[in-house]
C-alpha positions as CSV (number, residue, x, y, z in Angstrom):
1,M,19.5,-19.5,-21.9
2,K,21.9,-18.9,-19.1
3,Q,21.0,-19.6,-15.5
4,T,19.4,-16.7,-13.8
5,K,16.9,-15.9,-11.0
6,W,13.6,-17.7,-11.8
7,W,11.6,-14.6,-11.1
8,K,13.3,-12.6,-13.9
9,N,11.5,-14.6,-16.5
10,A,8.2,-14.9,-14.6
11,V,4.9,-13.2,-15.1
12,V,2.9,-12.3,-12.0
13,Y,-0.9,-12.2,-11.7
14,Q,-2.4,-10.2,-8.9
15,I,-5.6,-11.5,-7.3
16,Y,-7.8,-9.3,-5.1
17,P,-9.4,-12.2,-3.3
18,R,-12.6,-10.3,-2.3
19,S,-13.4,-9.8,-5.9
20,F,-12.0,-12.8,-7.8
21,Q,-14.4,-15.7,-7.3
22,D,-17.0,-16.5,-4.6
23,S,-17.5,-20.2,-3.9
24,D,-20.2,-20.1,-1.2
25,G,-22.7,-17.5,-2.3
26,D,-22.0,-14.9,0.4
27,G,-21.0,-12.3,-2.2
28,I,-17.3,-12.2,-1.2
29,G,-14.5,-13.9,-3.1
30,D,-12.6,-16.6,-1.3
31,I,-9.7,-19.1,-1.4
32,P,-11.8,-22.1,-2.7
33,G,-13.0,-19.8,-5.4
34,I,-9.4,-19.0,-6.4
35,I,-8.6,-22.7,-6.5
36,S,-11.5,-23.3,-8.8
37,R,-9.9,-20.8,-11.3
38,L,-6.3,-22.1,-11.3
39,D,-6.7,-23.8,-14.6
40,Y,-7.8,-20.5,-16.2
41,L,-4.5,-18.9,-14.9
42,K,-2.5,-21.9,-16.1
43,E,-4.1,-21.4,-19.5
44,L,-3.0,-17.7,-19.5
45,G,0.6,-18.8,-18.7
46,I,1.4,-17.0,-15.5
47,D,4.0,-18.2,-13.1
48,V,3.1,-16.5,-9.9
49,I,-0.1,-15.4,-8.1
50,W,0.3,-12.4,-5.9
51,L,-2.5,-12.7,-3.4
52,S,-3.8,-9.5,-1.7
53,P,-4.2,-10.0,2.1
54,V,-6.3,-13.0,3.3
55,Y,-5.2,-12.8,6.9
56,Q,-7.6,-12.4,9.9
57,S,-8.8,-8.8,9.7
58,P,-11.7,-6.5,10.7
59,Q,-11.6,-5.4,7.0
60,D,-11.5,-1.7,7.7
61,D,-9.2,-1.5,4.7
62,N,-10.1,-4.7,3.0
63,G,-7.5,-6.8,4.7
64,Y,-4.6,-4.3,4.8
65,D,-5.4,-4.1,8.5
66,I,-4.2,-7.4,9.9
67,S,-5.4,-8.6,13.4
68,D,-3.7,-12.0,13.3
69,Y,-0.8,-12.8,10.9
70,Y,-1.2,-16.6,11.6
71,A,-4.9,-16.9,10.8
72,I,-7.0,-16.7,7.6
73,H,-10.0,-14.4,7.6
74,P,-13.2,-16.6,7.8
75,E,-14.8,-14.9,4.8
76,Y,-11.9,-16.2,2.7
77,G,-11.7,-19.7,4.1
78,T,-9.4,-21.6,6.4
79,M,-5.7,-22.3,6.8
80,E,-6.4,-25.7,5.3
81,D,-7.8,-23.9,2.2
82,M,-4.7,-21.8,2.1
83,D,-2.4,-24.9,2.3
84,R,-4.5,-26.5,-0.5
85,L,-4.1,-23.4,-2.6
86,I,-0.3,-23.5,-2.3
87,R,-0.3,-27.3,-3.2
88,E,-2.8,-27.0,-6.1
89,A,-0.9,-24.0,-7.6
90,E,2.4,-25.8,-7.3
91,K,0.9,-28.7,-9.3
92,R,0.3,-26.3,-12.1
93,G,3.8,-24.7,-11.9
94,I,2.5,-21.6,-10.1
95,K,3.9,-20.0,-7.0
96,I,1.9,-18.1,-4.4
97,V,3.2,-14.7,-3.2
98,M,1.3,-13.3,-0.2
99,D,0.8,-9.6,0.4
100,L,2.2,-8.7,3.8
101,V,1.6,-5.5,5.8
102,V,4.3,-4.9,8.4
103,N,4.2,-1.1,8.5
104,H,1.1,-1.3,10.6
105,S,-1.3,-3.7,12.1
106,S,-5.0,-3.6,12.9
107,D,-6.0,-1.9,16.2
108,E,-7.6,-5.3,17.0
109,H,-4.3,-7.1,16.9
110,T,-3.4,-8.5,20.3
111,W,-0.2,-6.5,20.3
112,F,-2.2,-3.3,20.1
113,T,-5.0,-4.2,22.4
114,E,-2.3,-4.9,25.1
115,A,-0.3,-1.8,24.1
116,K,-3.2,0.6,24.5
117,K,-4.1,-0.6,28.0
118,D,-0.8,-0.3,29.8
119,R,2.3,1.8,29.1
120,S,4.4,-0.8,31.0
121,S,3.3,-3.7,28.6
122,K,6.1,-4.9,26.4
123,Y,3.8,-4.4,23.5
124,H,3.4,-0.7,24.2
125,D,6.7,-0.1,22.5
126,Y,5.6,-2.1,19.5
127,Y,3.8,1.0,18.4
128,I,4.6,4.7,18.1
129,W,3.3,6.9,20.9
130,R,3.7,10.5,21.9
131,Q,2.6,12.2,25.1
132,G,0.5,15.3,24.9
133,E,-2.8,16.9,25.7
134,K,-6.1,15.7,24.3
135,G,-7.0,17.9,21.4
136,K,-3.5,19.0,20.7
137,V,-1.8,16.6,18.3
138,P,2.0,16.2,18.4
139,N,2.4,17.8,14.9
140,D,0.5,18.3,11.6
141,L,1.5,15.0,10.1
142,Q,-1.4,13.8,7.9
143,S,-3.0,10.4,7.3
144,S,-3.1,9.1,3.7
145,F,-6.8,8.5,4.4
146,S,-7.4,12.1,5.3
147,G,-7.1,13.9,8.6
148,S,-4.5,13.8,11.3
149,A,-2.1,10.9,11.6
150,W,-2.4,11.0,15.4
151,E,-5.2,9.5,17.4
152,W,-5.8,10.0,21.1
153,N,-5.9,6.9,23.4
154,E,-7.9,7.5,26.5
155,E,-6.5,4.5,28.4
156,T,-2.9,5.7,28.4
157,E,-3.6,9.3,27.7
158,E,-1.3,9.4,24.7
159,Y,-1.4,9.8,20.9
160,Y,-0.5,6.9,18.6
161,L,0.6,7.2,15.0
162,H,-1.5,5.9,12.1
163,L,-0.4,6.9,8.6
164,F,-3.5,5.3,7.2
165,S,-6.8,4.6,9.0
166,R,-7.1,5.2,12.8
167,K,-7.7,1.4,12.9
168,Q,-4.2,0.9,11.4
169,P,-1.7,1.9,14.1
170,D,1.9,2.1,12.8
171,L,4.4,-0.5,14.1
172,N,7.6,0.8,15.8
173,W,10.5,-0.6,13.7
174,E,13.0,0.8,16.2
175,N,12.0,-2.0,18.6
176,P,14.2,-5.1,18.0
177,G,11.7,-7.4,19.7
178,M,8.9,-6.4,17.4
179,R,11.1,-6.9,14.4
180,Q,12.0,-10.4,15.5
181,D,8.4,-11.3,16.0
182,I,7.8,-10.1,12.4
183,Y,10.6,-12.2,11.1
184,R,9.4,-15.3,12.9
185,M,6.0,-14.9,11.3
186,M,7.5,-14.5,7.9
187,N,9.6,-17.6,8.2
188,W,6.5,-19.5,9.4
189,W,4.7,-18.7,6.2
190,L,7.8,-19.4,4.0
191,E,8.1,-22.8,5.6
192,K,4.6,-23.5,4.2
193,G,6.0,-23.2,0.7
194,L,5.2,-19.7,-0.3
195,G,7.0,-18.3,-3.3
196,G,7.6,-14.9,-1.6
197,F,6.0,-11.7,-0.3
198,R,4.8,-8.4,-1.7
199,L,5.6,-5.9,1.1
200,D,3.0,-3.2,1.5
201,V,4.3,0.4,1.8
202,V,7.7,-0.9,2.8
203,D,9.4,2.5,2.3
204,L,7.6,3.8,5.4
205,L,9.3,1.4,7.8
206,G,12.1,3.9,8.6
207,K,9.7,6.8,9.3
208,V,10.7,9.6,11.7
209,P,7.3,11.1,12.7
210,D,8.8,13.9,14.9
211,E,10.6,15.2,11.8
212,K,7.6,14.4,9.6
213,I,9.7,12.0,7.5
214,R,7.4,9.4,6.1
215,E,9.3,7.7,3.3
216,N,12.9,6.7,3.0
217,G,13.9,7.3,6.7
218,P,17.5,7.1,7.8
219,R,17.3,3.5,9.0
220,L,15.0,2.1,6.3
221,H,17.6,0.1,4.4
222,E,19.2,-1.2,7.6
223,Y,15.8,-2.7,8.6
224,I,15.2,-4.2,5.1
225,R,18.7,-5.8,5.1
226,E,18.1,-7.3,8.5
227,M,14.7,-8.6,7.3
228,S,16.4,-10.1,4.3
229,R,19.1,-11.8,6.3
230,E,16.6,-13.2,8.8
231,T,14.1,-14.4,6.2
232,F,14.3,-14.0,2.5
233,Q,17.9,-15.2,2.0
234,K,17.1,-18.6,3.5
235,Y,14.7,-19.4,0.6
236,D,14.5,-19.3,-3.2
237,I,11.7,-16.7,-3.4
238,V,10.7,-13.4,-5.0
239,T,10.1,-10.3,-2.9
240,V,8.7,-7.0,-4.1
241,G,8.3,-3.8,-2.1
242,E,5.6,-1.1,-2.6
243,T,7.6,2.2,-2.6
244,W,5.6,5.3,-3.5
245,G,8.6,7.4,-2.6
246,A,11.3,5.5,-4.5
247,N,13.7,6.9,-7.1
248,V,16.3,5.1,-9.3
249,D,19.0,5.7,-6.7
250,N,17.4,4.0,-3.8
251,A,15.8,1.4,-6.1
252,K,19.4,0.2,-6.7
253,L,19.6,-0.4,-3.0
254,Y,16.3,-2.2,-2.8
255,S,17.0,-4.4,-5.7
256,N,20.7,-4.9,-5.5
257,P,21.7,-8.0,-7.5
258,D,23.7,-9.2,-4.4
259,G,20.3,-10.1,-2.9
260,S,20.9,-8.1,0.3
261,E,17.4,-6.5,0.3
262,L,14.5,-7.3,-2.1
263,S,14.1,-8.8,-5.6
264,M,12.5,-5.6,-6.9
265,I,10.2,-2.7,-6.0
266,F,7.0,-1.1,-7.3
267,Q,7.8,2.5,-8.2
268,F,5.0,4.9,-9.2
269,E,6.7,7.7,-11.1
270,H,4.7,7.0,-14.2
271,I,1.5,6.9,-12.1
272,V,2.0,10.2,-10.2
273,A,3.4,12.1,-13.1
274,S,-0.1,13.5,-13.9
275,H,-1.1,14.2,-10.3
276,S,-1.8,17.8,-9.2
277,K,0.3,19.5,-6.5
278,E,-2.8,20.6,-4.6
279,Y,-5.1,17.6,-4.8
280,G,-2.8,14.8,-5.8
281,K,-4.5,12.1,-7.8
282,W,-8.0,13.5,-7.2
283,K,-7.4,16.2,-9.8
284,E,-5.3,14.8,-12.6
285,A,-3.8,16.7,-15.4
286,E,-3.9,15.1,-18.9
287,K,-1.3,12.4,-19.2
288,D,1.8,13.5,-21.0
289,F,3.0,10.6,-23.1
290,V,6.4,12.0,-23.7
291,T,7.0,12.3,-20.0
292,I,5.7,8.7,-19.4
293,K,8.1,7.4,-22.1
294,K,11.1,9.3,-20.5
295,I,10.2,7.9,-17.1
296,F,10.2,4.3,-18.3
297,T,13.4,4.9,-20.3
298,N,15.2,6.3,-17.3
299,W,14.3,3.3,-15.2
300,Q,15.2,0.9,-18.0
301,K,18.7,2.4,-18.4
302,E,19.5,3.1,-14.8
303,L,18.6,-0.3,-13.4
304,H,20.1,-2.3,-16.3
305,G,22.7,-4.5,-14.6
306,T,22.3,-2.7,-11.3
307,G,18.8,-3.6,-10.1
308,W,15.5,-5.0,-11.4
309,N,12.3,-3.4,-12.6
310,S,8.7,-4.4,-11.9
311,L,6.4,-3.6,-14.8
312,F,2.8,-2.7,-14.2
313,W,0.0,-0.4,-15.3
314,D,-2.5,-1.1,-12.6
315,N,-3.2,-2.8,-9.3
316,H,-5.8,-2.9,-6.5
317,D,-5.1,0.7,-5.6
318,L,-5.3,2.1,-9.2
319,P,-7.9,2.6,-11.9
320,R,-8.2,0.1,-14.7
321,A,-5.2,0.4,-17.2
322,V,-7.3,0.6,-20.3
323,S,-9.4,3.5,-18.8
324,A,-6.5,5.4,-17.3
325,F,-3.9,5.0,-20.2
326,G,-5.9,3.7,-23.2
327,N,-9.3,4.1,-24.7
328,D,-12.1,2.2,-23.0
329,G,-14.6,3.0,-25.7
330,A,-14.2,2.5,-29.4
331,Y,-10.6,1.2,-29.2
332,R,-10.8,-0.8,-25.9
333,E,-9.4,-4.0,-27.3
334,E,-6.7,-2.3,-29.5
335,S,-5.5,-0.1,-26.7
336,A,-5.5,-2.9,-24.1
337,K,-3.3,-4.9,-26.4
338,M,-1.1,-1.9,-27.1
339,L,-0.5,-1.1,-23.4
340,A,0.5,-4.8,-22.9
341,T,2.9,-4.6,-25.8
342,F,4.5,-1.4,-24.5
343,L,5.0,-2.8,-21.0
344,H,6.0,-6.4,-21.6
345,G,8.8,-5.6,-24.0
346,F,10.8,-3.9,-21.2
347,Q,13.4,-5.5,-18.9
348,G,11.7,-6.5,-15.7
349,T,9.0,-8.7,-14.2
350,P,5.6,-8.0,-15.6
351,Y,2.5,-7.9,-13.4
352,V,-1.0,-8.5,-14.7
353,Y,-3.9,-7.3,-12.4
354,E,-7.0,-9.5,-12.4
355,G,-9.2,-8.6,-15.4
356,E,-6.5,-6.6,-17.1
357,E,-6.0,-9.6,-19.4
358,L,-9.7,-9.1,-20.4
359,G,-9.5,-5.4,-20.9
360,M,-11.8,-4.7,-18.0
361,T,-12.7,-1.0,-17.5
362,N,-13.5,1.5,-14.9
363,V,-17.0,1.5,-13.5
364,H,-19.4,4.4,-13.3
365,M,-20.9,5.2,-9.9
366,E,-23.6,7.8,-9.4
367,D,-23.8,7.9,-5.6
368,L,-21.5,7.7,-2.6
369,S,-23.6,4.7,-1.3
370,Q,-22.1,2.6,-4.2
371,V,-18.6,3.4,-3.0
372,R,-16.9,0.9,-0.8
373,D,-13.3,2.3,-0.6
374,I,-12.5,3.9,2.7
375,E,-10.0,6.3,1.1
376,A,-12.6,7.6,-1.4
377,R,-15.4,7.9,1.2
378,N,-13.1,9.9,3.4
379,K,-12.0,12.1,0.5
380,Y,-15.6,12.7,-0.5
381,K,-16.2,14.4,2.9
382,E,-13.0,16.4,2.7
383,L,-13.6,17.7,-0.8
384,K,-17.2,18.5,0.0
385,K,-16.0,20.8,2.8
386,E,-13.7,22.5,0.3
387,G,-16.6,23.4,-1.9
388,W,-16.5,20.6,-4.5
389,S,-19.9,19.6,-5.9
390,H,-21.2,16.1,-5.6
391,E,-20.9,15.7,-9.4
392,E,-17.2,16.9,-9.3
393,I,-16.3,14.5,-6.5
394,M,-18.0,11.5,-8.1
395,A,-16.4,12.2,-11.4
396,S,-13.0,12.2,-9.7
397,I,-13.8,8.9,-7.9
398,N,-15.0,7.3,-11.1
399,H,-11.8,8.4,-12.8
400,I,-9.2,7.5,-10.2
401,G,-10.9,5.7,-7.2
402,R,-9.7,2.3,-6.0
403,D,-13.1,0.7,-6.4
404,N,-12.5,0.7,-10.2
405,A,-10.0,-2.1,-9.7
406,R,-12.2,-3.9,-7.1
407,T,-15.4,-4.6,-9.0
408,P,-15.9,-8.4,-9.4
409,M,-14.0,-10.4,-11.9
410,Q,-16.1,-10.8,-15.1
411,W,-16.2,-14.5,-15.8
412,D,-19.2,-14.8,-18.0
413,D,-22.5,-13.2,-19.0
414,T,-24.7,-14.8,-16.4
415,E,-26.0,-13.0,-13.4
416,N,-23.3,-11.2,-11.4
417,A,-20.8,-12.1,-14.2
418,G,-20.4,-15.6,-12.7
419,F,-18.6,-14.1,-9.7
420,T,-21.2,-15.1,-7.1
421,T,-24.7,-16.7,-6.7
422,G,-25.4,-14.2,-3.9
423,T,-25.3,-10.4,-3.7
424,P,-21.8,-9.1,-4.5
425,W,-20.1,-7.0,-1.8
426,I,-19.5,-4.3,-4.5
427,G,-21.5,-3.8,-7.7
428,V,-20.5,-5.7,-10.8
429,N,-19.5,-3.5,-13.8
430,P,-22.6,-3.5,-16.1
431,N,-20.5,-4.2,-19.2
432,Y,-19.8,-7.8,-18.1
433,G,-22.1,-9.0,-20.9
434,E,-19.6,-7.7,-23.4
435,I,-16.4,-8.1,-21.5
436,N,-16.0,-11.5,-19.8
437,A,-13.5,-14.5,-19.7
438,R,-15.8,-17.1,-21.3
439,A,-16.3,-14.9,-24.4
440,E,-12.6,-14.1,-24.7
441,L,-11.4,-17.7,-24.2
442,A,-13.6,-18.6,-27.2
443,D,-12.2,-15.7,-29.4
444,E,-8.6,-16.2,-30.6
445,T,-8.4,-12.5,-31.4
446,S,-9.4,-11.4,-27.9
447,V,-7.4,-9.4,-25.3
448,F,-7.0,-12.6,-23.3
449,H,-5.3,-14.5,-26.1
450,Y,-3.1,-11.5,-26.9
451,Y,-1.8,-11.6,-23.3
452,K,-1.4,-15.4,-23.5
453,N,0.7,-15.0,-26.7
454,L,2.7,-12.2,-25.2
455,I,3.5,-14.2,-22.1
456,S,4.3,-17.2,-24.3
457,L,6.8,-15.1,-26.2
458,R,8.7,-14.3,-23.0
459,K,9.0,-18.0,-22.4
460,R,10.7,-18.8,-25.7
461,Q,14.4,-19.2,-25.2
462,E,15.4,-17.2,-28.2
463,W,13.5,-14.1,-27.0
464,G,13.3,-14.7,-23.2
465,E,17.0,-14.0,-22.8
466,V,16.7,-10.8,-25.0
467,L,13.8,-9.6,-22.9
468,M,15.5,-10.4,-19.6
469,E,19.1,-9.2,-20.3
470,G,19.1,-7.3,-23.5
471,D,20.1,-3.7,-24.1
472,Y,17.4,-1.1,-24.4
473,T,17.6,1.6,-27.2
474,P,14.7,4.1,-27.4
475,W,13.8,6.0,-30.6
476,L,11.5,8.9,-31.2
477,E,11.7,10.0,-27.6
478,E,10.0,13.3,-28.2
479,D,7.2,12.0,-30.3
480,E,3.9,12.6,-28.7
481,D,2.1,9.5,-30.1
482,I,4.6,6.8,-31.0
483,F,6.7,4.5,-28.8
484,L,9.6,2.7,-30.4
485,Y,12.4,0.9,-28.7
486,I,14.7,-2.0,-29.5
487,R,15.9,-4.7,-27.2
488,S,19.1,-6.4,-28.4
489,L,21.4,-9.2,-27.2
490,H,24.1,-11.3,-28.9
491,G,23.1,-10.0,-32.3
492,K,19.3,-10.6,-31.9
493,K,17.1,-7.6,-32.1
494,L,13.5,-7.2,-31.0
495,L,11.5,-4.1,-32.1
496,V,8.7,-2.9,-29.9
497,L,6.5,-0.4,-31.7
498,G,3.1,1.2,-31.1
499,N,0.8,4.2,-31.4
500,F,-0.4,5.5,-28.0
501,H,-3.3,7.5,-29.4
502,D,-6.3,7.4,-31.7
503,K,-4.9,9.1,-34.8
504,E,-3.2,7.3,-37.6
505,R,0.6,8.0,-37.9
506,K,3.2,7.2,-40.5
507,I,6.8,6.9,-39.5
508,A,10.1,5.8,-41.0
509,L,11.6,2.7,-39.3
510,P,15.3,2.8,-38.2
511,V,15.5,-0.9,-38.8
512,K,14.2,-3.5,-41.2
513,I,11.5,-5.9,-40.1
514,K,12.4,-9.6,-40.5
515,T,9.5,-11.4,-38.8
516,V,6.5,-10.0,-37.0
517,L,6.1,-11.9,-33.8
518,L,3.0,-10.3,-32.3
519,K,0.5,-7.6,-33.6
520,N,-2.8,-6.3,-32.6
521,Y,-4.2,-5.6,-36.1
522,A,-4.7,-8.4,-38.6
523,E,-2.1,-7.0,-41.0
524,I,0.6,-4.3,-40.7
525,Q,0.8,-1.5,-43.2
526,L,4.4,-1.5,-44.3
527,Q,5.9,0.1,-47.5
528,G,9.6,0.1,-47.7
529,D,11.0,1.5,-44.5
530,E,7.7,3.3,-43.7
531,I,4.9,2.0,-41.6
532,S,1.4,3.4,-41.1
533,L,0.2,2.9,-37.5
534,R,-3.6,2.9,-37.0
535,P,-5.2,4.0,-33.7
536,Y,-3.5,2.1,-30.8
537,E,-1.7,-0.2,-33.2
538,A,1.2,-2.1,-31.7
539,L,3.6,-4.9,-32.7
540,M,6.7,-6.8,-31.7
541,A,9.1,-8.0,-34.5
542,E,12.5,-9.5,-35.1
543,V,14.5,-6.9,-36.9
544,V,17.9,-6.7,-38.7
């Protein structure tokens, strides 16, 4: 296999620390808990852990509101614990990528506490302020967490910008001093031996609030290139940016092979394709599989040789993959394996969200008191005012809410799924008796072992290069049930095939199967050039 960037052949595992493993019985996951589960992740075969924020924080948005970039939140442990996690992961060949929020800080960060007291403070210009009259906001720019994006500050008699919670004031990236402080902090962490960063809502850094430009502002790529020169390019690391507003054209800038910006981005076109115009994700249309296929195909073709893809179904902000895109009932295991097959055959770096490798599902909540997510709680109030019933709102939260991804990791069938000996900060999904790591580790046909075998296949030299660099050829692009594509390089061809739905389908294959490498049913049903695919059946095969 030719020399290439290490992260191109890596598989990343995202941990939401609050929900992964509690070590001290306080009901909140922590860094020592993560360390205790590193051997499990080594067994799975992953190369990188992406750690959602563990910095000092008031936890208004579960750590995405950072009050001290140089400190660990006490609920998660100490800096010594963090250093030990980096060392212990390295012993197992695993790198640690930290989630970093530099679009905004907490309102309890020293910069902001100083900024809000005195207009003459150097930190005042670290944030975005507008003069005005109390009760008359500068414009109608809205927060992603509902309501106005402007909050009045009595001490300076000004409005400050917050595109998320009012406790998350936006940083002013036009200030070069602020930017240099951010870069110093990044380098401090990288010197500790981090494997890189995931950059939260990085496409908002160039915002122009007076023109109501949120994403992809005119100076965005200038800032990211400067950030890259000052930090990333000094190290052999991976960087991924969260970009809800990205398209294939600006993705080529973000992930330029010259390394001038980031390694890759998260784009969400396949996620938002079913969102409604009026209510966004809160009132989804039925997922259109043909559209989803075309979206993935476009990204595969457009970024081939010109950028790099991140591959994911879910994360801490999204519902469980098997519930959102598969069948979390009768065909939970089959559809979980099918979704993995579909995604991991593409060119790009795959991301596995904690519990995805077990086929964990959405959770059902009856009452708002069970909901922990600030976004969902705010949305409940907003939709109630618009006339939605309690049942309608809860159905939407249960379908799409972020808490679905944040219920505790299901380790075994003991109390609280083995997550904690105390009271968990959020309720455990009641199906942990059926779906848990201990049971799946003991079952060679489980979703866990399927993911393990899929990841192992990517590591095999003969197929790793095909998956990393091979051409992509889609077939049956208008078929409403079947995905079929071929990856090819230097005469080797890999078929990726599956049924996205619960009805059996027979199709004629455009190629001849030589060797089945991975399948989610015991035997395939092949007669001549025709194959019958059962509900959610999927396979990878060498073909001629």
